[in-house]
C-alpha positions in Angstrom: 2.1 41.3 -22.9 5.3 40.4 -24.6 7.3 41.2 -21.5 5.0 39.0 -19.4 5.8 36.1 -21.7 9.5 37.0 -21.4 9.3 36.9 -17.6 7.6 33.5 -17.7 10.3 32.3 -20.1 13.0 33.5 -17.7 11.4 31.9 -14.6 10.7 28.6 -16.5 14.3 28.5 -17.7 15.7 29.1 -14.2 13.5 26.4 -12.8 14.4 24.0 -15.6 18.1 24.6 -15.0 17.7 24.1 -11.3 15.9 20.8 -11.9 18.6 19.8 -14.4 21.1 19.6 -11.6 18.6 17.7 -9.5 18.0 15.2 -12.3 21.6 13.9 -11.8 22.2 13.3 -15.5 18.6 12.5 -16.2 18.8 9.4 -13.9 16.0 10.8 -11.6 12.7 10.8 -13.5 10.8 13.6 -11.7 13.5 16.2 -11.9 14.2 15.2 -15.5 10.5 15.6 -16.5 10.4 19.0 -14.7 13.6 20.0 -16.6 12.0 19.1 -20.0 8.7 20.8 -19.2 10.5 24.0 -17.9 12.6 24.3 -21.0 9.7 23.7 -23.3 7.6 26.3 -21.5 10.6 28.7 -21.6 11.2 28.4 -25.3 7.4 28.6 -26.1 7.1 31.8 -24.1 10.3 33.2 -25.6 8.9 32.5 -29.1 5.7 34.5 -28.2 7.9 37.3 -26.9 9.7 37.4 -30.3 6.5 38.3 -32.1 7.0 41.9 -30.9 10.3 42.3 -29.1 13.5 42.3 -31.3 15.4 39.1 -31.0 18.6 40.7 -29.7 16.9 42.6 -27.0 14.7 39.7 -25.9 17.6 37.3 -25.8 19.8 39.8 -23.9 17.2 40.2 -21.2 16.4 36.5 -21.1 20.0 35.4 -20.8 21.2 38.2 -18.6 18.4 38.0 -16.0 18.6 34.2 -16.3 22.3 34.2 -15.4 21.7 36.4 -12.4 18.7 34.3 -11.1 20.5 31.0 -11.7 23.5 32.2 -9.8 21.2 33.4 -6.9 19.4 30.1 -6.9 22.6 28.1 -6.9 24.0 30.3 -4.1 20.9 30.1 -1.9 19.8 26.5 -2.5 22.9 24.6 -3.7 25.6 26.2 -1.7 27.5 27.6 -4.7 30.0 30.3 -3.8 30.4 33.4 -5.9 33.8 35.2 -5.9 34.5 38.8 -6.8 35.1 37.9 -10.5 31.8 36.2 -10.8 29.9 39.1 -9.3 31.8 41.6 -11.4 31.0 39.6 -14.6 27.3 39.4 -13.7 27.3 43.1 -13.0 28.7 43.8 -16.4 26.0 41.6 -17.9 23.3 43.5 -16.1 24.9 46.8 -17.2 24.9 45.6 -20.8 21.2 44.7 -20.7 20.4 48.1 -19.2 22.4 49.9 -21.9 20.8 48.0 -24.6 17.3 48.7 -23.3 17.8 52.3 -22.5 20.1 53.6 -25.2 19.8 51.4 -28.2 17.5 52.4 -31.0 17.0 48.7 -31.7 15.1 48.2 -28.5 12.1 50.1 -29.8 11.8 52.5 -26.8 
């Protein structure tokens, strides 16, 4: 169940960050409210995850997957361009998360 909460935390954070851009510096009320709700839900679910998943592992997954998803959302919906360096950096993040989860004794696997 902890990883379900982690998935919800990731999706909520990605949605909140997307609405953050749409809030235009919190000058648009509905996107600003969606941002606050998304971050609150994200942190709540992340806190539930931390009951059983080590903090470093949970945060690595949360931030790593979040970076990839935010970049994809920005690319698809906001027209952000990704160059080779950005793609290489995100690939390294994903590789780091995989290494932590498959090889680290800290991950609890």
